[in-house]
N, C-alpha and C positions, 0 to 999 in steps of 0.2 A: 504494500500500500504506500502511496506517496506520503512523504512526511507531513505535508500540510493537511492531510486528511485524517491524521491521528487526533484523538482527543488530547487536550492539554495535559491531563493527568497521566496519560499513557506515554507521552513523549517527553515528560519533564526530565527524566533521568538521561535522555539522549540529547537534550538541547541545552548547551551551556548558558545561553541567554536566559532561558526560563529558570534554570537553577540559580543564577545570580540574582534573580528577581525575588527569591523566596523571602528574604528578610524584609524587603519593601512591601511585599504582599501581606505579610503578617502585621506589619505596622499599619497598613491601610485598613485591614479588617478591624483592628483594635480602635481605630479613630473615626469610624464611620459616623458616629453621632456628633463628633466635633465638626465634621464637614457639613452635616445637615444643619447644625445649630448656627454656624457662621455663614452658611450658604455660599461657600467657595472652598476649593481645595487649598490647604495650607501651603505656604511658599516653600517650606522645607521639603514637601513631597514633590512639588514642581522641580526643585533642584535635583532631587533623586531621580525623577523622570529623565532629566538631562543625563545624569550619570549612567543610567542603564540604556541610553540610546534612543529614547522615544522621539526626540526632536531632530536627531541626525539620520534617523532610519531612512527617510525618503529624500535626503539631500544628496546631490550628485557627488560621486567620488572625487571629481575634479576640485571640489570645494571642501574636501575632507569628510564628506558624509559617507554613510554605509550603502546607500542606493539599494536597499533591500527590495524584494519583489512585493507586489500587492498582498500576496498570501502571507508572507512573513510578517508584514506590518499588521495585517488583520489578526493574525495569531497573537501578536504581542498585546494588542488592544483587548482581545478576547480574554486573555489571561488576567490582565489587570481588572477588567470588568467583573471577573469572577470573585475578586476581593471586594469590590464596591462599584456599583453602577456609575455613580458620579465621577469617580476617579477614572474609570474606563472611558467615559464620555469625554472628559477633558484630555486624556491621553490621545484620543482619536484625532485631536487637532494637530498632532504631529504630521498630519497630511499637509500642513502648511508648506513643507518642502516641495510637494508636488504642485500646489497652487502657485507658489512664488516662482516656480521655474518658467512661468510666462513673462517674467520681467526680463529686460535685456541682460545679456551675459555680463556686461560691464557693471550693471547695477547689482547683480548677484555676487560678483566679486567683492563689491563694497559691503554688501549685507553680511557675507560670511568671512570678512577680513579677519575677525578675531576668533573664528571657529564656526563649526556647523550647527552648534546646539542652540539655535535661535528659536525662542518661543514665540509663535505667531498665533494670533486669534483675531476675531473680527465680527462685524455685523454687516450684513449685505442689504437687508431689507428695512424700510423701502429705499431704493436708490434715490439719492438726492441730486438735484441739478447742481452742477459745479461750473462756475464762471472761469473762462480762460483769461488769465492775467499774466503779467510779466513774471516769469519764473515758474509757471505751471498752472495748476488748477486751484482756485480758492474753494476750499471745502468748508461747508457749513451744514449742520443738520443733526438729526437724532436717529439712531438705529437700534433695533431690538435684537434680542437673542445673541448677545456677545459672549457666548460660552467661553470660559477659561481666560477672559480678559484680565482678571485680577492678577494673574501671574505672567502676563505676556511681556515680551521685550518690544515687539512690533505689533501694531494693530492695523487691520485693513477695514475700510468702510466702503459701502457701495455708492458710486456716483455715476451721473450721466453728464458728460461734458456738454455745455451749451455752446453751440456754434450758430451764430445768427439767431434765427427764430426756431431752429430745430435742436434736437437732442441726439447725441451720438450713442453708440452702444454702451450699455452699462459696464463700468469698470470697478476694480478695487483700487482704492488709493491707499498706499501703505505709508505709515508714519510711526515715529517712536511713541511708545506708550505714554510718555509724559505730556504729549500734546492732546491727549484724549481725557475727557471727564467721564468717569464711570458712575452711573446713577443706580444705586442699590435698590432695585425694584423687582427682584426675582421672587415672586410670591406664588408658588405653584404646589401641586400635590406630590410630585416625584422629581427625581434628579435634582434635589434641592442643593446639593453640593457643587453643582456645575458653575454657579455664579453667572448665569446667563442674563446679565443685567443690560440695561440700555446704555448706549454709548453716545456722547455728545461731543461734537467738534465745532469750534468757533474760529472762523477766519484763519484757517491753517492753509498755507500755500504748499501744495505737494507737486514737486517737479514731475513732468510728464513721464520721465523714465522710471519713476516710482509708482506707476499705475499699470494695470494690466486688465485685459478682458477675462473675466472669470469663465473658466472652461475653454478659453481660447488656446490657440496653438502655443506649444512650449518653445522656448528658445534653445532647448537641448534636444538631442535626437537619439538617445538611447531608449531601449524598450520601455523602461519605466515611464518616461516622459511622453511616450506615444500611447500609453494605456488610457482608456477613456476617463477623463478627469471627473465628470459628474457621476459616472457609475461608481468610481472609487469613493467619492464623497459620500454617497449613500451607503456603500459597503462598510466603511469604517464606523458608521453610526449603528447600522443594523447588527454588526457583529457583537456589539455590546449586549444586545438581547440574548445572543447565543451564550455569552459568558455568564450572564445572570441566570439563565435557565439551567445551565450546568451546575452552578452553585446551589440553586434551589433544590435540585434533585439530590445533590450530595448532602444538603442539610437534612432532608427527610431521612436519608439512609443513616446519617449519623444519629438522628433522634431515635431511630428505631432500635438501636443497639441497647438492649437491657432496660428500656424505658417501661415502667409500670404505669398503667392508666389509673387515674384517680377514681374512676368508676368501677375498677375491677375487671375491665375488659382485657383481652389478650394484648401483649406487647404489639406495637405498631407493625413491626416486621412480620409478625405471625398471622396477621389478618389477611384473609384471602383477597378481599377487594383491594387492599393496599398493594399487595403483590401484583395484582392485575394492572392497576393504574400505573404503578411505577414502571412496569415493563412496557406499557403502551407509550408513556411519555418519553421514556428512554429511547424507544425506537423512533418516535416522531422527531425528537431532537437530533438524533444521529442522522436521520434521513435528510432533514432540512440542512444540517451542517454540511453533509457530504455534497449535496447539490450546490450549495453556496460556494464551497471551495472548488468543486469540480468546474463550475462555470468560470471561475477566475482562471483556473488552469487551462481551460480551452482557449480563452483569449490570450493568455500569457504565452502559450506555446506558439501561437501564430506570430506574436510580436518577436519572440526569440528567433524565429525563422526568417524575420525580415518583412513579414506581411502586415496587413491591417485586419483587425477583427471585423467580421461581417456585421451588418445591421442586426441580423438574427442573434449573433453571439452577444452583442451589446445589450439587446433586449433581454436576453436570458440573464445577463448580469443584473439588470434592474429587477426582473421578475423574481429571481432567486433571492435577492436582497429583501424585497418587501415580504416575501414568503417567510424568510428566516425571522424577521422581526415579529410577524404574527404568530408563528409557531413558538418562538421563544416566550412571548407573552402568555400564550395559552398554557404552555407547559409549566411556567412559573406559578400561575394561578391554580392550576390543578394540583401542583405539589403542595401549595399552601393549604388547600382544602382538605388534604389528607391528614393534616395535623390538628384539625379541630380548632379549639380556642387558643392552643399554644402558639400557632403561627400568626395570630393577630396582635399579640403583645409586642410592644416596641423593643423588648429585650430579645426578640427573635429576628434574625436577619431577613426572614421571609416577609415580614411586614414591609420593609423598605424595598426589598427586591420586587415585590408585586407592584408597588407604586412606581418604581423606576422603570420597569420594563413596559408598563402600560404607557408611560410618557413617550417612549420611543415610537410606538405605533401611531402617535399623534403627529409626528414630524411629517412635513410636506413630502419628503422623499419617499415615505412609506405609505402614502395615501392610496385610496382606491383607484386614483387616476393611473397608477402603474398597471393595474389589471386591465383598464380600458385600453391603454396604449399597447400593451403586450398582446391583448386579444385582437386588436385591430391588425397588428402586424402578422399574426398567425393566419388571418384571413387575406393577407396580401395587400392590406390597406396602409396608408401612411399614418404614423403616430403624430401627436401634437408636437409643435416646435419645443425644443429643449429636452425631449425625452432621450434621444440618442446622444 
């Protein structure tokens, strides 16, 4: 079996990068309530993300990065998400190395002049008009969902350059963190620790060479930078659901060991209906995960051979990603239901896991529109713009 099709716990002993993570993962598990209470991932954890390679994973080797494959990066995020959903979600923004590759090569050299471990975060929506002035684009506005911005070095915001009476293609304008005001308004039911606050920028002039079209062509031409950017953007988020679901099943298995029911019922693991459900959700999670990584491998092998993934392959990347998020959410909720009242107490990881994984299914990338577009393509019809 290909390495990236193995479960994290099965491959841990074989993967040095996973083994080196173990101390960090233990710390994350013990501090989940801290992240939820303060509504962001603590800075010392962000620094340890740097140390284990989260932020250099998708940075080009020419700039000192690791330039890992999409599957390798997704595995890393999945592993972290198994310790805490918010931590996995914030780690997923290590995808910044892929986004930022659309900047000019000269700008990338400046960005990584002091090393590849640059923490990038941002808010794209709604794109704000930006006036062209001497020195670049004058950026003003407010953006939502700036996940991970509290620990970022650089922040990107969505702009539409104004040219005469018209607006150009939406871009990301990249600037140092200190030029951005973060408004702490993240008040939601799940993924509380992601710090997905609003971002406010006032009269910041961003040089043109520090802007790029999100999802646009990369300035680099190795296989990683020809991989479909928007598909990967969805995958690094959806894989968080796979990590959470795996952790939820493991939590149930751990609870079953020698646990006596207060009602006098048999131990959890001795109950026939529990055995049946656990077997079913184990199978469903493994199947969704296998397709998720299999679709990545199909596209990746084409890129390694010098080709371009077909529209069908890109659609399968998107469809398998949405499917993975839905299965992950369903598996996690069914795992919690097996535990009765135990799994609803805040002392149980399952309570937060259910909240976190349901939040993932609400993301625009994982919406029902994916099924509509994929279904249209299966009938030979064109999808809506922005799907491929």
